[in-house]
N, CA and C of each residue as an Amber inpcrd file, in Angstrom:
protein
   558
 -60.1180000-166.0650000 -61.2670000 -59.1400000-166.4360000 -60.2560000
 -58.4120000-165.2310000 -59.6530000 -58.6800000-164.0460000 -60.2010000
 -58.0560000-162.8440000 -59.6620000 -58.4890000-162.5550000 -58.2360000
 -59.6960000-162.9810000 -57.8780000 -60.1820000-162.7640000 -56.5220000
 -59.3500000-163.4880000 -55.4780000 -58.6820000-164.5690000 -55.8810000
 -57.8500000-165.3100000 -54.9270000 -56.6920000-164.4560000 -54.4310000
 -56.1850000-163.5750000 -55.2830000 -55.1110000-162.6670000 -54.8680000
 -55.6320000-161.7350000 -53.7730000 -56.8480000-161.2240000 -53.9540000
 -57.4600000-160.3760000 -52.9400000 -57.6480000-161.1180000 -51.6240000
 -58.0240000-162.3870000 -51.7180000 -58.1860000-163.1960000 -50.5110000
 -56.8490000-163.3130000 -49.7720000 -55.7660000-163.4960000 -50.5180000
 -54.4390000-163.5930000 -49.8890000 -54.0880000-162.3120000 -49.1360000
 -54.3890000-161.1460000 -49.7340000 -54.1430000-159.8880000 -49.0330000
 -55.0060000-159.7740000 -47.7870000 -56.2510000-160.2180000 -47.8620000
 -57.1360000-160.2110000 -46.6980000 -56.6090000-161.0980000 -45.5870000
 -56.1210000-162.2750000 -45.9550000 -55.5430000-163.1930000 -44.9700000
 -54.3470000-162.5500000 -44.2910000 -53.4910000-161.9140000 -45.0800000
 -52.2960000-161.2530000 -44.5380000 -52.6910000-160.1450000 -43.5690000
 -53.6940000-159.3400000 -43.9450000 -54.1410000-158.2450000 -43.0710000
 -54.6790000-158.7900000 -41.7550000 -55.4930000-159.8170000 -41.8110000
 -56.0750000-160.4030000 -40.6010000 -54.9860000-161.0750000 -39.7640000
 -54.0700000-161.7720000 -40.4180000 -52.9970000-162.4760000 -39.7090000
 -52.0810000-161.4940000 -38.9690000 -51.7860000-160.3330000 -39.5910000
 -50.9230000-159.3490000 -38.9310000 -51.5670000-158.7800000 -37.6720000
 -52.8700000-158.8630000 -37.5810000 -53.5640000-158.4100000 -36.3760000
 -53.6850000-159.5170000 -35.3350000 -53.1520000-160.6910000 -35.6490000
 -53.1500000-161.7850000 -34.6890000 -54.3660000-162.6870000 -34.7430000
 -55.1490000-162.5840000 -35.8160000 -56.3340000-163.4180000 -35.9480000
 -56.0970000-164.5270000 -36.9660000 -57.0060000-165.4720000 -37.0050000
 -56.8880000-166.6120000 -37.9110000 -57.2680000-166.2210000 -39.3440000
 -56.3960000-166.5350000 -40.2780000 -56.6730000-166.2940000 -41.6920000
 -57.7560000-167.2030000 -42.2380000 -58.0560000-168.2790000 -41.5290000
 -59.1000000-169.2000000 -41.9900000 -60.4700000-168.5320000 -42.0180000
 -60.6450000-167.5000000 -41.1960000 -61.9120000-166.7700000 -41.2090000
 -62.1170000-166.1310000 -42.5810000 -61.0810000-165.4610000 -43.0780000
 -61.1610000-164.8050000 -44.3880000 -61.3760000-165.8410000 -45.4820000
 -60.6370000-166.9480000 -45.4000000 -60.7760000-168.0010000 -46.4090000
 -62.2040000-168.5310000 -46.4430000 -62.7710000-168.8130000 -45.2870000
 -64.1220000-169.3580000 -45.2240000 -65.1700000-168.3770000 -45.7250000
 -65.1080000-167.1440000 -45.2250000 -66.0860000-166.1380000 -45.6260000
 -65.9640000-165.8410000 -47.1160000 -64.7360000-165.6250000 -47.5780000
 -64.5220000-165.3060000 -48.9970000 -64.9950000-166.4460000 -49.8960000
 -64.7400000-167.6620000 -49.4990000 -65.1660000-168.8090000 -50.3070000
 -66.6810000-168.9050000 -50.3920000 -67.3570000-168.5380000 -49.3170000
 -68.8180000-168.6270000 -49.3040000 -69.4770000-167.5180000 -50.1220000
 -68.7850000-166.3710000 -50.2650000 -69.4090000-165.2610000 -51.0030000
 -68.8170000-165.0390000 -52.3950000 -67.6390000-165.5510000 -52.6670000
 -66.9920000-165.3000000 -53.9630000 -67.8090000-165.7600000 -55.1670000
 -68.4780000-166.8980000 -55.1270000 -69.2740000-167.2710000 -56.3080000
 -70.3260000-166.2180000 -56.6620000 -70.9160000-165.5860000 -55.6390000
 -71.9220000-164.5500000 -55.8860000 -71.2710000-163.3290000 -56.5390000
 -70.1130000-162.9500000 -56.0230000 -69.3770000-161.8030000 -56.5700000
 -68.9490000-162.0990000 -58.0030000 -68.4590000-163.2950000 -58.2340000
 -68.0390000-163.6820000 -59.5870000 -69.2220000-163.6650000 -60.5550000
 -70.3860000-164.1290000 -60.1110000 -71.5620000-164.1470000 -60.9810000
 -71.9490000-162.7300000 -61.3900000 -71.9070000-161.8050000 -60.4470000
 -72.2120000-160.4060000 -60.7660000 -71.1530000-159.8590000 -61.7240000
 -69.8910000-160.2020000 -61.4930000 -68.8050000-159.7580000 -62.3660000
 -68.9410000-160.2730000 -63.7880000 -69.5280000-161.4310000 -63.9360000
 -69.7170000-162.0040000 -65.2760000 -70.6590000-161.1400000 -66.1200000
 -71.5610000-160.4040000 -65.4670000 -72.4200000-159.4780000 -66.2020000
 -71.5910000-158.3560000 -66.8230000 -70.5630000-157.8900000 -66.1120000
 -69.6610000-156.8890000 -66.6630000 -68.9260000-157.4630000 -67.8580000
 -68.5130000-158.7000000 -67.7540000 -67.8320000-159.3600000 -68.8770000
 -68.7510000-159.4640000 -70.0870000 -70.0180000-159.7210000 -69.8420000
 -70.9850000-159.8280000 -70.9230000 -71.1000000-158.5020000 -71.6710000
 -71.2190000-157.4160000 -70.9370000 -71.3490000-156.0990000 -71.5560000
 -70.0610000-155.7060000 -72.2640000 -68.9300000-155.9750000 -71.6410000
 -67.6280000-155.5720000 -72.1830000 -67.1780000-156.4540000 -73.3410000
 -67.6450000-157.6750000 -73.3980000 -67.2340000-158.5910000 -74.4550000
 -65.9640000-159.3490000 -74.1500000 -65.4480000-159.1960000 -72.9390000
 -64.2800000-160.0020000 -72.5790000 -64.7750000-161.3940000 -72.1960000
 -63.8880000-162.3430000 -72.0890000 -64.2580000-163.7020000 -71.7030000
 -65.3550000-164.2490000 -72.6160000 -65.2950000-163.8880000 -73.8660000
 -66.3780000-164.2250000 -74.7860000 -66.2580000-165.6420000 -75.3330000
 -67.3680000-166.1010000 -75.8610000 -67.4240000-167.4440000 -76.4090000
 -66.9460000-167.5220000 -77.8420000 -66.8070000-168.7480000 -78.2940000
 -66.4660000-169.0000000 -79.6930000 -67.7150000-168.9060000 -80.5510000
 -67.5250000-168.9990000 -81.8260000 -68.6460000-168.8870000 -82.7600000
 -69.6120000-170.0530000 -82.6140000 -70.8720000-169.7460000 -82.8610000
 -71.9220000-170.7540000 -82.8860000 -72.8320000-170.4630000 -84.0710000
 -73.4600000-171.4800000 -84.5810000 -74.4280000-171.3030000 -85.6650000
 -75.8610000-171.2840000 -85.1540000 -76.0190000-171.3940000 -83.8580000
 -77.3450000-171.4770000 -83.2610000 -77.8280000-170.0760000 -82.8650000
 -78.7580000-169.4920000 -83.6300000 -79.2370000-168.1520000 -83.3050000
 -80.0660000-168.1020000 -82.0150000 -80.5080000-169.2500000 -81.5390000
 -81.2860000-169.2740000 -80.2990000 -80.4160000-168.9910000 -79.0810000
 -79.1170000-169.2860000 -79.1670000 -78.2370000-169.0480000 -78.0140000
 -77.1380000-168.0290000 -78.3020000 -76.8070000-167.8110000 -79.5520000
 -75.7100000-166.9080000 -79.8930000 -76.0550000-165.4510000 -79.6840000
 -75.0490000-164.6670000 -79.3430000 -75.1960000-163.2180000 -79.2360000
 -74.1750000-162.5610000 -80.1530000 -74.3920000-161.2920000 -80.4740000
 -73.5090000-160.5690000 -81.3940000 -72.9560000-159.3270000 -80.7050000
 -71.7180000-159.0040000 -81.0410000 -71.0690000-157.7870000 -80.5510000
 -70.7300000-156.9080000 -81.7400000 -70.9000000-155.5860000 -81.5500000
 -70.6160000-154.6480000 -82.6220000 -69.7230000-153.4870000 -82.1840000
 -69.5270000-153.3060000 -80.8940000 -68.7360000-152.1700000 -80.4170000
 -67.2680000-152.3800000 -80.7580000 -66.6270000-151.3990000 -81.3950000
 -65.2410000-151.5900000 -81.8570000 -64.2300000-151.7940000 -80.7310000
 -64.5300000-151.3580000 -79.5080000 -63.5830000-151.5600000 -78.4030000
 -63.8090000-152.8790000 -77.6730000 -64.8220000-153.6160000 -78.0650000
 -65.0690000-154.9230000 -77.4750000 -63.9570000-155.8730000 -77.9270000
 -63.5470000-156.7510000 -77.0420000 -62.5320000-157.7470000 -77.4100000
 -63.0120000-158.6600000 -78.5330000 -64.3210000-158.8980000 -78.5600000
 -64.8890000-159.7480000 -79.6070000 -64.5750000-159.1530000 -80.9750000
 -64.7530000-157.8480000 -81.0950000 -64.5270000-157.1700000 -82.3790000
 -63.0620000-156.8020000 -82.5720000 -62.4510000-156.2490000 -81.5340000
 -61.1190000-155.6710000 -81.6310000 -59.9960000-156.7020000 -81.6960000
 -60.0900000-157.7530000 -80.9170000 -59.0060000-158.7380000 -80.8470000
 -59.3480000-160.0130000 -81.6240000 -60.5500000-160.5300000 -81.4110000
 -60.9090000-161.8160000 -82.0140000 -61.4530000-161.6990000 -83.4350000
 -61.7880000-160.5030000 -83.8720000 -62.2810000-160.3200000 -85.2370000
 -63.6200000-160.9790000 -85.4980000 -64.4820000-161.0120000 -84.4950000
 -65.7820000-161.6740000 -84.6380000 -66.9400000-160.6660000 -84.6140000
 -66.6930000-159.4620000 -85.0600000 -67.7270000-158.4380000 -85.0670000
 -68.9480000-158.9270000 -85.8550000 -70.1070000-158.9060000 -85.1830000
 -71.3610000-159.3070000 -85.8120000 -71.5950000-160.8030000 -85.8920000
 -70.6060000-161.6010000 -85.5450000 -70.7590000-163.0630000 -85.5950000
 -71.5140000-163.5440000 -84.3530000 -72.2540000-164.6210000 -84.4970000
 -72.9010000-165.2380000 -83.3440000 -71.8390000-165.9330000 -82.5000000
 -71.7990000-165.5820000 -81.2140000 -70.8470000-166.2210000 -80.3010000
 -71.5970000-166.7560000 -79.0870000 -71.0390000-167.7950000 -78.4850000
 -71.6120000-168.3550000 -77.2570000 -71.5470000-167.3040000 -76.1520000
 -72.6340000-167.1040000 -75.4190000 -72.6110000-166.1870000 -74.2720000
 -72.0700000-166.9070000 -73.0330000 -70.7820000-167.2210000 -73.0700000
 -70.1990000-168.0280000 -71.9990000 -70.3260000-167.3740000 -70.6340000
 -70.3940000-166.0500000 -70.6270000 -70.5840000-165.3570000 -69.3500000
 -71.9100000-165.7820000 -68.7160000 -72.9260000-165.9420000 -69.5540000
 -74.2340000-166.3680000 -69.0390000 -74.2480000-167.8460000 -68.6790000
 -73.3760000-168.6370000 -69.3080000 -73.2900000-170.0610000 -68.9650000
 -72.7720000-170.2360000 -67.5370000 -71.8440000-169.3630000 -67.1320000
 -71.2220000-169.5460000 -65.8200000 -72.0850000-169.0380000 -64.6680000
 -72.9890000-168.0900000 -64.9230000 -73.7630000-167.5010000 -63.8330000
 -74.6280000-168.5240000 -63.0850000 -75.4180000-169.3680000 -63.7520000
 -76.2060000-170.3580000 -62.9840000 -75.3290000-171.3160000 -62.1810000
 -74.1940000-171.7040000 -62.7580000 -73.2860000-172.6040000 -62.0360000
 -72.7380000-171.9130000 -60.7860000 -72.3070000-170.6570000 -60.9250000
 -71.7830000-169.9200000 -59.7730000 -72.8650000-169.7140000 -58.7180000
 -74.1030000-169.5030000 -59.1530000 -75.2150000-169.3690000 -58.2130000
 -75.3790000-170.6570000 -57.4080000 -75.3480000-171.8000000 -58.0920000
 -75.4830000-173.0900000 -57.4120000 -74.3090000-173.3270000 -56.4550000
 -73.0960000-173.0470000 -56.9190000 -71.9120000-173.2060000 -56.0690000
 -72.0370000-172.3140000 -54.8360000 -72.4430000-171.0580000 -55.0400000
 -72.6090000-170.1380000 -53.9250000 -73.6320000-170.6270000 -52.9230000
 -74.7120000-171.1900000 -53.4110000 -75.7530000-171.7230000 -52.5430000
 -75.2190000-172.8770000 -51.6880000 -74.5150000-173.8030000 -52.3230000
 -73.9440000-174.9450000 -51.5980000 -72.9630000-174.4720000 -50.5300000
 -72.0700000-173.5520000 -50.9010000 -71.0470000-173.0940000 -49.9470000
 -71.6490000-172.2750000 -48.8080000 -72.6710000-171.5070000 -49.1030000
 -73.3350000-170.7400000 -48.0580000 -74.0320000-171.6650000 -47.0520000
 -74.6460000-172.7270000 -47.5510000 -75.2740000-173.7130000 -46.6580000
 -74.2080000-174.3630000 -45.7710000 -73.0700000-174.7030000 -46.3590000
 -71.9910000-175.3070000 -45.5660000 -71.4810000-174.3360000 -44.5100000
 -71.2940000-173.0660000 -44.9070000 -70.8190000-172.0510000 -43.9500000
 -71.8110000-171.8940000 -42.7970000 -73.0870000-171.8140000 -43.1150000
 -74.1110000-171.6470000 -42.0710000 -74.2430000-172.8680000 -41.1800000
 -73.7580000-174.0220000 -41.6390000 -73.7660000-175.2370000 -40.8280000
 -72.4170000-175.4890000 -40.1590000 -71.5700000-174.4680000 -40.1240000
 -70.2950000-174.4790000 -39.4080000 -69.3230000-175.5650000 -39.8710000
 -69.2710000-175.7730000 -41.1780000 -68.2750000-176.6820000 -41.7510000
 -66.9380000-175.9350000 -41.7860000 -65.8460000-176.6470000 -41.6920000
 -64.5390000-175.9950000 -41.6050000 -64.2260000-175.1670000 -42.8470000
 -63.4910000-174.0800000 -42.6350000 -63.1170000-173.1750000 -43.7230000
 -62.2550000-173.8620000 -44.7700000 -61.3900000-174.7680000 -44.3450000
 -60.5320000-175.4560000 -45.3050000 -61.3620000-176.3260000 -46.2480000
 -62.4010000-176.9640000 -45.7120000 -63.2680000-177.7850000 -46.5620000
 -64.0670000-176.9090000 -47.5220000 -64.6010000-175.8010000 -47.0150000
 -65.3750000-174.8860000 -47.8640000 -64.4970000-174.3130000 -48.9680000
 -63.2840000-173.9060000 -48.6200000 -62.3630000-173.3700000 -49.6200000
 -62.0020000-174.4390000 -50.6530000 -61.7400000-175.6430000 -50.1820000
 -61.4240000-176.7330000 -51.1040000 -62.5710000-177.0130000 -52.0520000
 -63.7790000-177.0420000 -51.5230000 -64.9490000-177.2780000 -52.3670000
 -65.1630000-176.1190000 -53.3400000 -64.8910000-174.8870000 -52.8870000
 -64.9630000-173.7260000 -53.7820000 -64.0150000-173.9270000 -54.9740000
 -62.7730000-174.3110000 -54.6930000 -61.7950000-174.5230000 -55.7650000
 -62.2100000-175.6620000 -56.6940000 -62.7320000-176.7320000 -56.1290000
 -63.1570000-177.8820000 -56.9360000 -64.3280000-177.5020000 -57.8400000
 -65.3660000-176.9400000 -57.2450000 -66.5830000-176.6520000 -58.0170000
 -66.3730000-175.5380000 -59.0470000 -65.6800000-174.4770000 -58.6660000
 -65.4360000-173.4160000 -59.6500000 -64.4530000-173.8910000 -60.7180000
 -63.5300000-174.7680000 -60.3360000 -62.6060000-175.3320000 -61.3230000
 -63.3330000-176.1950000 -62.3430000 -64.2770000-177.0140000 -61.8840000
 -65.0490000-177.8440000 -62.8090000 -65.8840000-176.9740000 -63.7500000
 -66.5320000-175.9580000 -63.1950000 -67.3300000-175.0570000 -64.0160000
 -66.4890000-174.3110000 -65.0360000 -65.3250000-173.8450000 -64.6000000
 -64.4480000-173.1040000 -65.5040000 -63.9130000-173.9970000 -66.6150000
 -63.6040000-175.2490000 -66.2920000 -63.1040000-176.1820000 -67.2960000
 -64.1210000-176.3460000 -68.4190000 -65.3910000-176.5400000 -68.0430000
 -66.4500000-176.7210000 -69.0370000 -66.6750000-175.4230000 -69.8110000
 -66.7310000-174.3160000 -69.1120000 -66.9570000-173.0240000 -69.7590000
 -65.8850000-172.7280000 -70.8030000 -64.6540000-173.0330000 -70.4740000
 -63.5360000-172.7610000 -71.3870000 -63.6660000-173.5150000 -72.7080000
 -64.3610000-174.6320000 -72.6940000 -64.5570000-175.3910000 -73.9320000
 -65.3810000-174.6000000 -74.9450000 -66.1630000-173.6310000 -74.4690000
 -67.0070000-172.8170000 -75.3480000 -66.4360000-171.4230000 -75.5900000
 -65.3070000-171.1100000 -74.9780000 -64.7290000-169.7730000 -75.1020000
 -64.0580000-169.6160000 -76.4640000 -63.8620000-168.3450000 -76.8560000
 -63.3330000-168.0870000 -78.1940000 -62.2580000-167.0220000 -78.2860000
 -61.6230000-166.6610000 -77.1670000 -60.5740000-165.6480000 -77.2410000
 -59.3780000-166.1940000 -78.0070000 -58.9770000-165.4570000 -79.0220000
 -57.8580000-165.9150000 -79.8580000 -56.5290000-165.7970000 -79.1360000
 -56.4410000-164.9460000 -78.1090000 -55.1700000-164.7310000 -77.4140000
 -54.8760000-165.7890000 -76.3510000 -55.8500000-166.6480000 -76.0430000
 -55.6270000-167.6770000 -75.0260000 -54.8420000-168.8400000 -75.6220000
 -53.6560000-169.1240000 -75.0480000 -52.8500000-170.2320000 -75.5760000
 -53.5240000-171.5870000 -75.3860000 -53.2870000-172.4820000 -76.3430000
 -53.7620000-173.8610000 -76.2450000 -52.5370000-174.7480000 -76.0510000
 -52.5560000-175.5180000 -74.9640000 -51.4260000-176.3650000 -74.5960000
 -51.9070000-177.8040000 -74.5320000 -51.3240000-178.6480000 -75.3510000
 -51.7000000-180.0700000 -75.3940000 -53.2160000-180.2630000 -75.5230000
 -53.8330000-179.4760000 -76.3890000 -55.2480000-179.6230000 -76.6990000
 -56.2050000-178.9310000 -75.7540000 -55.7000000-178.3590000 -74.6660000
 -56.5620000-177.6550000 -73.7080000 -56.1560000-176.1890000 -73.6210000
 -57.1490000-175.3460000 -73.4010000 -56.8750000-173.9220000 -73.2140000
 -56.1180000-173.7310000 -71.8990000 -55.3220000-172.6720000 -71.8410000
 -54.5330000-172.3830000 -70.6470000 -55.3990000-172.3860000 -69.3930000
 -56.5880000-171.7890000 -69.4810000 -57.4430000-171.7080000 -68.3010000
 -58.0950000-173.0410000 -67.9500000 -58.1240000-173.9750000 -68.8740000
 -58.5640000-175.3270000 -68.5230000 -57.4960000-175.9930000 -67.6660000
 -56.2320000-175.7580000 -68.0100000 -55.1470000-176.2880000 -67.1820000
 -55.1750000-175.6350000 -65.7950000 -55.4670000-174.3410000 -65.7540000
 -55.5910000-173.6520000 -64.4730000 -56.7310000-174.2580000 -63.6590000
 -57.8270000-174.5910000 -64.3280000 -58.9660000-175.2110000 -63.6560000
 -58.5920000-176.5910000 -63.1020000 -57.8300000-177.3610000 -63.8570000
 -57.3710000-178.6710000 -63.3700000 -56.5270000-178.4890000 -62.1120000
 -55.6200000-177.5190000 -62.1410000 -54.7840000-177.2170000 -60.9800000
 -55.6580000-176.8070000 -59.7890000 -56.6900000-175.9940000 -60.0620000
 -57.6110000-175.5510000 -59.0160000 -58.3050000-176.7440000 -58.3620000
 -58.7430000-177.7010000 -59.1520000 -59.4150000-178.8850000 -58.6070000
 -58.4490000-179.6870000 -57.7420000 -57.2270000-179.8560000 -58.1930000
 -56.2270000-180.6150000 -57.4210000 -55.9340000-179.9260000 -56.0860000
 -55.7170000-178.6080000 -56.1180000 -55.4740000-177.8660000 -54.8760000
 -56.7030000-177.9520000 -53.9770000 -57.8900000-177.8810000 -54.5700000
 -59.1210000-177.9980000 -53.7990000 -59.2340000-179.3300000 -53.0840000
 -58.8540000-180.3970000 -53.7650000 -58.8850000-181.7260000 -53.1350000
 -57.9610000-181.7580000 -51.9240000 -56.7660000-181.1910000 -52.0750000
 -55.8070000-181.1390000 -50.9660000 -56.3800000-180.3150000 -49.8070000
 -57.0050000-179.1780000 -50.1230000 -57.5430000-178.3100000 -49.0720000
 -58.6520000-178.9890000 -48.2710000 -59.4360000-179.8470000 -48.9200000
 -60.5410000-180.4830000 -48.2000000 -60.0700000-181.4670000 -47.1330000
 -58.8470000-181.9260000 -47.2150000 -58.3590000-182.8860000 -46.2170000
 -57.5520000-182.2170000 -45.1020000 -57.3450000-180.8990000 -45.1940000
 -56.6660000-180.1700000 -44.1160000 -57.6650000-179.9700000 -42.9780000
 -57.2360000-180.3470000 -41.7900000 -58.1350000-180.2460000 -40.6340000
 -58.0200000-178.8580000 -40.0130000 -59.1430000-178.1720000 -39.9570000
 -59.2310000-176.9070000 -39.2310000 -60.5310000-176.9110000 -38.4470000
 -60.5490000-176.1510000 -37.4000000 -61.7640000-176.0450000 -36.6000000
 -62.7460000-175.1170000 -37.3030000 -64.0260000-175.4290000 -37.2440000
 -65.0170000-174.5090000 -37.8170000 -64.9110000-173.1350000 -37.1620000
 -65.1600000-172.1020000 -37.9270000 -65.0520000-170.7290000 -37.4430000
 -66.4220000-170.2550000 -36.9700000 -66.4510000-169.7210000 -35.7740000
 -67.6660000-169.1150000 -35.2420000 -67.3950000-167.6310000 -35.1010000
 -68.0850000-166.8440000 -35.8940000 -67.8440000-165.4040000 -35.8990000
 -68.8340000-164.7340000 -34.9570000 -68.2930000-163.9230000 -34.0590000
 -69.1220000-163.1210000 -33.1660000 -69.1940000-161.7180000 -33.7640000
 -70.3710000-161.3030000 -34.2220000 -70.4750000-159.9570000 -34.7850000
 -70.0660000-158.9040000 -33.7560000 -69.3930000-157.8930000 -34.2080000
 -68.9670000-156.8190000 -33.3190000 -68.3400000-155.6960000 -34.1290000
 -68.0130000-154.6140000 -33.4510000 -67.4090000-153.4720000 -34.1150000
 -66.3330000-152.8920000 -33.2050000 -65.1820000-152.5740000 -33.8090000
 -64.0950000-151.9300000 -33.0770000 -63.2720000-151.1090000 -34.0570000
 -62.3600000-150.3020000 -33.5190000 -61.4990000-149.4990000 -34.3920000
 -60.5910000-150.3970000 -35.2150000 -60.2150000-151.5600000 -34.6780000
 -59.3610000-152.4950000 -35.4150000 -60.0640000-153.0030000 -36.6810000
 -61.3590000-153.2940000 -36.5620000 -62.1270000-153.7620000 -37.7210000
 -62.1950000-152.6630000 -38.7700000 -62.4720000-151.4390000 -38.3420000
 -62.5480000-150.3120000 -39.2750000 -61.1920000-150.0760000 -39.9420000
 -60.1130000-150.1140000 -39.1750000 -58.7700000-149.9030000 -39.7190000
 -58.4000000-151.0110000 -40.7170000 -58.6550000-152.2600000 -40.3550000
 -58.3440000-153.3840000 -41.2380000 -59.1550000-153.3190000 -42.5280000
 -60.4340000-153.0020000 -42.4250000 -61.2820000-152.8890000 -43.6130000
 -60.7970000-151.7590000 -44.5140000 -60.3930000-150.6380000 -43.9210000
 -59.9030000-149.5120000 -44.7100000 -58.6000000-149.8590000 -45.4210000
 -57.6610000-150.4270000 -44.6980000 -56.3780000-150.8090000 -45.3060000
 -56.5780000-151.8640000 -46.3850000 -57.3810000-152.8600000 -46.1000000
 -57.6440000-153.9200000 -47.0830000 -58.3640000-153.3630000 -48.3060000
 -59.2980000-152.4530000 -48.0840000 -60.0220000-151.8410000 -49.1980000
 -59.1210000-151.0250000 -50.1050000 -58.1880000-150.3120000 -49.4780000
 -57.2400000-149.5040000 -50.2820000 -56.3210000-150.4220000 -51.0500000
C-alpha cells in the first residue's frame, strides 16, 4: 500500500500543472499490480513479508541469512515457511491483466482505481492469512493488514460508483512533462 502514497504525490504534481489527477490514478492503477509483483521478488530475497511456518516441504522455503527478518525478528531460521511473496505474484499478474484490459477499453479511471483497491485488497486479505511476521498486531482475530485490506475493499467499492469521464491520453513530449517527471521522481 506504500505505492498509494506515491500516487498521491503524482496526482498533486499533475494537479498543480492544471491537469486532471484522474489520469495518474488510472495509469497507476493499471500498472501498479505489475510493479508490486516485481517488488514481491525483492521481498522474497530479503525475507520480509514472510509466511508462517508450514510442515509441507513441497511448498515451504527456508531462510538462513542472519539479517533476514525471518531469522532476525521472527526466530524462524531454517524453519519451513510459506512463500507468501510467491502466492501474491500470480494474483497481482491476473489483477494487472484485468486492469490493463479495462484501461485499453477506455473505462473510467475511478472504476479502474476502485477495482484495483477491491482486487488487491481481496488478495492481500487471503495472503495475510498465511503470513508469519511476529511484529504484526492481531486485532479481533485478524492481522492488522487484513483490516487494511477490508478498508481497501470498502474504499474501492465507493470509488467504482464515482462518475468520471474516461481518460484519453495523447502521447506527446514537452518541457512540462520532463519537469514534472523530474520533480515527481525526486
